[in-house]
N, C-alpha and C positions, 0 to 999 in steps of 0.2 A: 341417969348418968351412966349406968352400966351399959344401957343400949348404945348411948353415944360413944362410949369408949370402945365398945365392940365394933361399931362401924368404922371407927378410925383404925382399929387393929386390923380389920379386914382390908381396908384400903391400903394400909401400910404393907400388909402381906402381899397384896396384889402388886404394889409397886416394886417390892423386893422380888416377887416372883417374875415380874416382867424384866427386871434387870438381869436376874439369873438366867431367864430363858434366852435373852439376847446373847448372853455370854455362851450359853450352851450351843446355840445355833452357830455362833462364830467358830466354836471349837469343832463342830461337825463339818463346817465348810472348809476349815483349814486342815482337817484330818485327811491324809492321802488315801486312806482306806475307803472313804466315802466319795472321793472326788470323781470316780468313774461314773457314779450314779447321776452326776450333774451334766454329763455330756449329752448333747441332743441326739447323737447317733448311738446311744447306749443300747446294747443288745444282750438280753438275758443269757442266751445260749453261749455267746462268746465269753461272757464273764464267768459262767459256770465252768466251761471247759478249761479256762485259764486257771481257775481255782483248783480244780482237780489235778491239773498238770503240775501245779506248784506243791501239791501234797500238804496243804495247810488248811484243810477243810475245817477241823475242829476250831482252830484259832479264828478263822473267818466267820464261822457260825456264831461264836461267842461275841465277836466284834459286832456282827450285824444285829444280834439280839440286844446288845447294849444300846446300839443306835436306835432301834425300834422303841425301846423303853424310853429313851430320852425324847423321842418325837412324840410319843403318847403323852408324856408329862407336859410337853410344850403345848400340845393341842388342848389338854385339860385346862392349863393355865389361860389359854386364849379364850376358851369358852366361858370360863369363870369371869374373866375380865370384861367380856362383851356380851353377856347373856341377855341384857335388855335389848340391845340392837338386833340380836339374832331372833328374839321373840317377836319383835316388830316386823321384821322381814318375813317371818313365817306367816303372820296374820295377813300381810299384804299379798302373799302368794295365794292364799285362799280366796281373797277378794278378786284377784286377777283371773282365777279359774272360773269364777262366776260370770265375769264380764265376757270372757272368751266363749263360754257356753252360750250366752245370749247372742253374741255376734254370729256364731255358727248357725243358730236357729234362723236369724234374719237372712243370712246368705242363702240358706236353703230355700226360704220363701221367695227371695229374688230370683234364684235359678229357676224355680217353678214358673214364675211369671214370664221370664224370658222364653222358657220352652213353649208356654202357651202362645206368646206373641209370634214365635218362630213358626209354629204350626199354622197360624193364620196368614203369615206373609209368604212363606216358601211357595205354596201352591199358586197364588196369583203371579209371583215372580217368574216361576217356571213357565206359566202360560204366556206371560209377556215376552219372555225370551223366545219361546217357540213362535209366537205370532210375528215378532220382529224379524226373525230369521226367514219366516215365510214371506213377509212383506219385501225384505231385501231381495230374495230370490225372484219374487214376482217383478220387482222393478228392474232387476238385471235382465230377466227374460223379456220384459216389455221393451227395454232399451235395445236389446239384441234384435228383437223383432222389428223395431223401427229402423235400426241400421240395415237389417236384411232387406226390408221393403225399399228403403232409400237406395241401397246398393243395386237392387234389381232394376229400379227405375233409372238410375244414373247409367247403369251398364247398357240398358236399352237405348238411352239417349246418346251415349258414347258411340254406339255402333253406327247410328245415323250420322253423327258428326264426323267420324272417320271416313265415311263414304263421301263426305263433302270435300275431301282433299285439303289443300292449303288454305282454302277460304274459311274452313271451319276449324282450323287447327288451334286457334286461341281458345275457342269455346271447348274443344276437346280437352285442352290443358286445364281449363277451369273445372271441368267434370272430373278429371283425374285428381286434381288437387282436393276436391270435396271427397272423393273416394278415399284418398289417403287419410283425410281427417277422420272419416268414419271407421277406418281400420286401426286408428291409433289407440293404444291402451286396452286393447281387447284381442283375445285369441279367437279368430274366426275359422280356424282349421277344424275339420271334421264335420262341418255343416254341409250336408250333401246338396241342399238346394242352391248354394252359391259357390260350390267348388269350381264348376266350369266358369262361372263369372269371374272368380278371383284369378284364374289362369288367363282369361281374356284380358282382364285389367292389366296384369303384368305385361302381357304381350303388347297391349295398346300403349302403355306408358313407354316401353322401349321403342315402339314405332314412332310415337310422337316426338320423343327426344331425338331420335336419329333424323327425323324429317326436319325438326327445328335446327339441328346442327348443320345439316346440308343447306338449309335456307340461310342461316347465319353466314356460313362460309361463302356461299354464292353472293349474298348481298354485300358482304365486306369486300370481296374481290371486285365486284362490278360497281361498288360505291352506290348501291341502290338503298336509299333510306327506308323505303317501304318494306322491303324484304328483311332488312336488319331490325326494323322496329317490330315487325310481326314476330320474328324469332325471339327477340328479347321479351316480348309480351308473353310468349309461350313459356319461357323459362321462369318469368316472374310468377305466372300462374301455377307453375309446378313447384315453386318455392326453391328453385336451384339457381337463381339469377347470379348471385355472388360467386358461387362455386364455379358456375359455367364461365363467367367472365375471367375469373382467376385462371381456370384451365386453358382458356383460349390465349390469354396473354402469355402464360408460361409456355404454351406451344409455340407461339411466335418467337419467344426468346430462345427456345431450344433450337428451332429451325435456323434462326439467325446465327447462332453460335456454330452450327454445323456448316453454314455457308462461309463463315469466317475461317474456320479450320480448313475447308476445302480450298478457299482462295489462296491461303498461305501454305498449303501442303507442298513441301519442297519436292516430294516424289512426283506429284501430279505436274508441277511446274517443269520438272526436268524429264518427264516421260518421253517427249519427242526426241530429245537428244540422247536418251539412254536406250531407246528401242533398238538401235542398231547394234549396240554392244552391251551385252548383259554382264553385269558385275558379279564377281564371285561372292561367296558368303563373307559377311563382315565388311564388304566394301561400302563406304559411305556414299550417299546420294548427293551429288553436286554437279553443276553444269561444267562441261569441258570448256577450256579456254576459247575454243572457236565458236561455242554456242552461247556465250554470255549474253550477246545481243538478243538472241531468240528467247533466252530465259527471261530477260527483263521485259521484252515485249509481251510474253505470256503472262508475266506477273501483273503488268499494268492493265492488260485486258481483263484479268481476273478481278483486279481492284475496281475497275469501272463497272463490271457486272455486280460486284458486291455492293457498291454504292447504289446502283440501280435497285438492287433487292432491298437494301435498307430503306431507301426512299419509298419503295412500294409498301413495305410492311408498316413503316411509320405512318404513311397515309391511311392505311387500313385501320390501325389502332386509333388514329385521330378521328377518323370517320366514326368508329365505334363509340368513342367517348362523346362526340357531339350528339349522337343519337341518344346515348344514356343521359346526357345533360338536358335534352329537350323533351324526351318522352315521359309522359306521366301515365300512371295506371288509371283507367277510366272509372274505376270504382272508388278507390281510396285517394286518388289524385296525388299520390306520392311520386316525386320525381325519382326515376330509376337510379340516378347517380347518388342519391341520398342513401339508397340501399347498399351501395358499394362502399361509401366512405363513412357510414354511421359509426363504425367501431374505431374511428381514428386513423383508418387506412388512407394512404395518399391516393390521389386520382390515378387512374390506370396509366395515363399518358406519362406522368412523372415516374411511376414505378417502372414502366417499360423502358423509358429513355435512360433511366439510371442503369438498368440491366444491359442495355445496348452499349453504353459508354464503358461500363465495367468489362463487358465481354471484349470490346475492341482493345482496351488497355491490356488486359491479361493475355489475350490471344496473340496480340502483336508482340508483347514482351517475350512470351514463351517461344514464338516463332523465330524472332531475331536472336534470341539467346542460343537457340539450337542451330541456326544457320547463319554463317558469316555472310553468305551471298545476299540473303534477305536484308540483313542489317546494312550492308554496303549500299544496296539498292535504295533503301528508305532514307539513308543518310545522304547519299550522293544526289538523289533526285527528290529531296524533301519538298521543294516547291511544287512539284507535280502532285505529290501526295497531299499537300496542303490545299492545292487547287481543287482536288477531288472532294476534300472535306468542305471547302467553301461552297462548291457547287451543290453538294448535298444539303447544306444548311439553307442555301438560297432556294432550292427546289422545295424544301419542306415548308418555307414561309408562304409559298404560293398555294399550298394545299387547302388552307382555310377558305380562301376565296373560291376555289374550285368546288369544294364541298358545299359551301353556302349556296353557290349557284345551282348545284344539283338539288339542294333542299327546295329552293324556290321554284325550280322547274318541275319538280315531281308532281305538284298539284294534287296530292292525295290527302285524304282525311283519315286514313286508316291508322296513322301514327298517334292520333290523339295528342298532337303536339300543341302546347299552348304558346303559340308564337307571339300572342299579345303580351305575355308576361316574360318573354325571353329578353335578356339584356341585349343591347346593341353589340354586334360582334366587334368589340374592341380588341378581341384576341385574334386578330387576323394574322398572327404569327403562329409558328408551330407550337412552341411552349413559352408562355410568358415568363420573364425573368422574375425571380423572387429575391428578397433581401439576402437570403442565405444560400441561394442556388442560382447559378448562371448556366443554363443548359448548353449554350454555345461553348463556354469555357470548359464545361465537363466533356464535351466532344473533343476539343482540341488538346485537353490534358494528356490524352493518349499519345500525342505527337511530341511532347516535350523532350524526351531523350534524343529524338532524331533532329529536332530543331537546334538543340545545343551543339550536336556534332556537326550539323551543316554550317552553322555560323562560325564554328571554329575552323572548318575547312575553307569557308569563304574568306575569312580573314587571312588565312595562309595563302590562298590564291591571290589576294590583293597585295600582300606583302612581298611575295616572291619576285615579281618583275622589278619592284623598286630595289630590293636587295641585290638583284642581278645587275642593274644599271648603275648602282653605286657600290662598286667593289671596294674592299679595304685598300686604302692608299690611293684611290682614284682622285683626280684633281679636276676632271671636266664634268659638266652637267650632262644629262642624257641627251642623245641626239633626237632629231625630230621623229625618226622611225621608232626609237625606243619609247619616246613620250607617247606616241600614238598607240603603241602596244599597251602601255599603262592605262590610257584612256579607254581603250577597247575592253580591257579587263574590268574596269570600273563600270562601264556602260553595260557590259554583259551581266555582271552581278546584280545591278539595279533592275535591268530588264527582267531577269529571271525571278527576282523577288517581287515584281509588280503584281503578282497574283494575290497578294494579301497586304493590307495596310500595316499590320503589326510587323510582318516579316520585312516589308520595305523600310520601316523605321529602324529595325534591328540592323539590316544590311547598311542603311545610311550611316549608322553609328560606326560600322566597320570602315565605310568609305571615309568618314571623318578621321578615323585613326590612320587610314592610308595617306590622306592628304597631310596629316600632321607628321607622319613618318617622312614623307617626301620633303616637307619643310625642314625637318631636323637634318636630313641628309644633305639638303641644299645649303643649310646654314653652315655645315661643316666645311663646305667648299669655299665659302666667302673668304676673301682676303681682307684682313683688318690691320695690316701693317701700314707703315708710313706711305709706301708707294700707292696704296689704294686711295689716298686723299690728295695726292699731288695734282697741281693744275698748271704746272710750268711746261713740262714736256709732253710728248705724245702719250697715248694710252699705254700704261704699263701692263705687264702680264697679269698682275692681280686685278687691275681694273677691267681688263678684257674678260677675265673669268667671272668677275662680279656682274658684268653686263650679260654674259651668257646665262648666269644663274637667274637673274631677274627676268630675262626673256623666257627662260624655261618655266619659271613660276607663272608668268603671265599667260603663256600658252596653256598651262595646266588649268589655270583659273578659267580661261575662255572655254576650254573643252568641257570641263566639269559643269560649268554653268549651262552650256548648251545641252549637255546630256540630261541634266536635271530638268531643264525646261521641257525637253522632249518627253520625259517621263511624266511631268506634271500635265502636259497636254494630253498624253494618252490616258491618263487617269481620269480627266474630266470630260474626255471626248464622248463617252456614252451618254452622260448627262446633257451635254450640249446638243447632241443629235436628237435626243428625246424632246428637248425644249424646242428645237427648230421644227421638228415634225408636228408637235402640238400647235405651234404658232401657225404653221401652214394649214393645218386642219381647221383652225378657228377662222382664219382669213377666208378660206374658200367657202365658208358658210354664208358669206355675203350674197351669194347667188340664190340663197333660199329666202331672201328678203325682197320686198317689192319696191323697186325704184322707178316704177312707171307712172307714179301719181303726178298730178298737176300741182302747181304752186298754190299754197294756202293763201287765204285772204290777207294774212299778216305779212306774207312774204318771207316768213322765217320758218325754219324746221320745227317739228313738234318737240324735239328733244335735242340735247347737246350732241348726240351721236347715235349711231345705229346700235342694235342689240349685239351684233358680233363684235363691234368695237369696244363696247362695255366689257364683254367677256374677255377680249384680248388684253385690255388694260388691267383687269383683275388678275388674269393669269400671269402676266409679266411681273406685276407687283408681288404676287404670292411666290413666284419662283425666286425672285431676288431675296425676299425675306426668309423663306423657308430653306433655301439651298445655298445660294451664292454668298449670303452674308456671313456664313461660317468660315469662309476662306479668309485667311489673314493677308494673302498676297493680292491686294486690290488691283494693282497694275496688271498683274497676270489675268485676273478675272475680267477686267474691262477690255483687255486685248482680245479676249475670246467672245465676250458678250457683244462687243461692238460689231463683230462680224455677223452675229445673229441679228442684230438690229438692222444692218445693211440688207441682209437677206430678207427680213420681214418687210422692209420698205419696198424692195423690188417685187416681192410677191403681192403686196397690196396694190401697187400701181398696175402690175400685170393683170390682176383679177378685176380691178376697177375699169380697165380698158375693155374688158370683155362683157360688161353688164349690158344686157339688152332685154327689153326696151328701157330707155332712160328718159323719163319725163322731166319737166322743169322742177317739180318738187323733188324728184330723185336727185337732180343735179345739186340742189341746195343741201340736201341731206348728205350727199357724197362729199361735197365741199367741206361740210362740218367734220366728216370723218377724216378728211385730209389733215385738218387742223388738229384733231384729236390724236392722229397717228404720231405726231411729234411728241405729244405727252405720253403716249403709250410706250414708245421705245426709249423715253428719257431715262428710266432706271438702268438701262443697259449700257449707258455711256456717260463719260464725264460731262460732255456738252453735246447736244444734238448736232451742232455745226461741225463736230469732229468727224461725222460720218461721211464727209466728202461728197463724192458724186451722187450717192444715194440721197443725201439730204437735199442737194441742189435739184435733183430730179423731182423729189416730192414737192418742193416749193414751186418749181417751174410748171408742173403738170396741173396744179389746182386751177390757175386762171384759164386754162384751155377748156375747162368744163363749160364756160359760159360764152366763149368766143365762137364766131362763125367758122365754118369749115375753111373758108379762104384765109381767115386770120390764123387759124391753126396751122395751115400749110406753110404760112410765111413766118412762123414763130422763130425767133433767133435761137431758141433752145433746141430746135430740131437738129438732130444729127450729133451735135457735140454733147449735149446733156441728156436728151431723151432720144432713144434709138428710133429710127424710122419705122421699124416694125411695130413698136408700141403705139405710135401715133396712127398708123394705118389701121391697126386693130381697133383703136378707139373710134375711128371714123365709121367703122362698120355699124356702130350703134345708131348712127344718123341715117343709115340706109334702110330701104324697105325690106320686109322679111324675105323677099325673093333673093336679095343679095346676102347670101348666107356667109357667116363667119367661117374661117378655115376649119375650126373644130366642129361646127354644125354640119358643114359639107362632109366631113369625115365621120360624122355621127359619133363623136367622142364626147365624153363628159368633160367638165371643166378641169377636174383633177387629172384626167389622162392627158389633156392638152397641156396642162402645166408641166407634167412629167416629160412630155415630148420636148417642150421648150428647154427644160433642164438638160435633156440628153442631146440637144442640138443648140449649143451656145453660139454657133456661127450665125451672124446676121444674114448671110447669104442664104442659108438653108431656110431661115424663117421667112425671108422675102419671097423665095420661090414657092413656099406653101401658100402665101398670101396671093401670089400671082395666079396660082392654080384656082383659088376661089374666085378671083375676078374673071378669069377666062370661063369658068363654069357659069358665071352669071351672064356673060355675053352670049354664050350658047343658049342659055335659057330664054333670054329675050328674043333671040333670033328664031328659036323654035316656036315661040308663040306669036311670031311676026310682029313684035313690038316695034314702034317707030322711034322711041327715044329711051335713053338710059336715065337712071336716077341722077339727080343733080350732083350728088356727092361722088359719083363714080369717076368723072373726069379728074377731079381733084386727087382721088386715090391713085389713079393711073399715073398722074403727073408726079406724085410723091414717090411712087414705086420706081418710075424711070430715074428720078433724081437719086434715089437711094442706090439703085443698081449702078449708076454711073460713078458715084463716089467710091463704090467698092472696086470698080475697075481702075 
């Protein structure tokens, strides 16, 4: 019991001591004397110096001693309260020291093992590193030796290729390309054995490049595909094809811009007029009033030269692109144009044309902004400028066919051109139109400011004579002379604008406004009062004025209609002429066919018509469907095509009468051709019977093919419908070869004789030519002492005499 009570007493004392210790610590913490010792930045020297300074050392020492004593008691109480825990931790520390000692021993053993392994690995590793470095150096040396050997071989081969001139230039370029590859990624300087060869290679590359550039320039200028193809192959082998093409096109653009600047240089244009009088400093360059005409003449001469230069350069660039599009590398079979556009770059022709149009726009704008005379010239004579542009575009469209012809005529195989895989040349125009790019519009966009100014001035010129003849307060319509002046102005504006369809349409709108203005002015003159509608007495003044206004409007209507018809005729005349020439060329080919055959057993021709007639029918049908069907004015079209049909029939009968020899089978086939001729010219007219005399002559001549010469001579159609000269020419086909036709006697071709007949429409001239042929026949018979003439000769003489008598 005593032991138990004692334990309780100790525990109670510990609890009490713990409570007292807590209170003591709280008192120490709250005591300001000890607060400095709790600061983290407490400094002993600082605290000591402060205590000495305050001269309370004894008191401080006593206080500190008291604090130390209290802390000692607190530590004693803590040890007593936790002595079991402290003993357990002391025992654990001893065990930890044993474990640490064992770990240190094992770490030492591991370190020794690592040292032994390191000794075994380092030496082989060092040997491997040395051998690897040695092998690398050997490989580099071997590669360098192989390159040197190859360079020496290629240099020797290159020397021989350079001696071969332009024939070996592509092979020389291949050698240079391989030499460049051998020199890539390695420094060959300082190798004595190839120092001279490297210098030679550099000179050779420069020589080959210069030679290829000259060959390219010459080939492009002369449109020689062989030279251009060879030069491009050289640049491809050298690996500089794209850069070279870009440089060439940029050079063309720069040259063209210089030509534009020169053509529009006001100083150059006015130089002749300024040579006599030198202006002082600051004097602006402009033409003197008396030399404006010379200035404009010089300007348009320069513009024509500029257009010629643009056309030439565009042709050269187009030629270059065609070669690029057709030529393939003989080794890789890559088309050269793919090398140019593989990075998404546009074809060089589009790039070049875009540069041309931008240069024209910018240079024209700057030139006209700086010179009022240039601006006035371009605005006042805009149709002339537009005609130059249209001529340029038309000439550019013809380059494709010319270039293609030169390709086909070159007959060379040096180009390695795969013509079998080339697309058909559907791009027979300069630059095909794209959905987002119209090359012709891009060209004409540079003229928009001048077109707007010209149309404004044109409308002013049209309105001026109308405003002049309708003065304010006037009561009479224009006189005949005044109306004629208005019509002349309208005709003049339309004639000048006829150089371009769009300009004609724009000016026509101005003309419509002019006519509308004339109508408004005339309406203001009309009398609408009561005297204008009276029907009892004679014409009143208002009625007379209304009559005069109506007559004036009718004359205007007639004159404008006549002017427009004349312009329409001039617009289609080139097409009509071409169609007529083509028809004549087809008809005259009938003389290349054989009409001397005898009649077949069936008595019918082998086919419905001859080959030339099939061609004629197909051509006329195609012309009507491809060209004339687009015109909305059908009456106007038929008025013109009917004349072509009449001319075609006359040419057909003329050439049919000249066929020699003409057998019975040939007569049947020619008769079928006469029937088919009506069908051939049918698309050209409303009804074939509307062709008048030509149609009647076609119908009347066909039966004469099978009639005797006597019946032909007595035909009622002779003279009135069929001219005597045609009938007598036809009778030559029934004469022996000794009786030569007029064109045979003159040793003319059928085409030349036909041209002579066109140049001599007089029947008398034609009959005199025939008489000469008959007289020559008589002399021939007499010279061979013949006793009689051909049976048809008297009939021909009789017809000739009858024809001459009718003329007298």
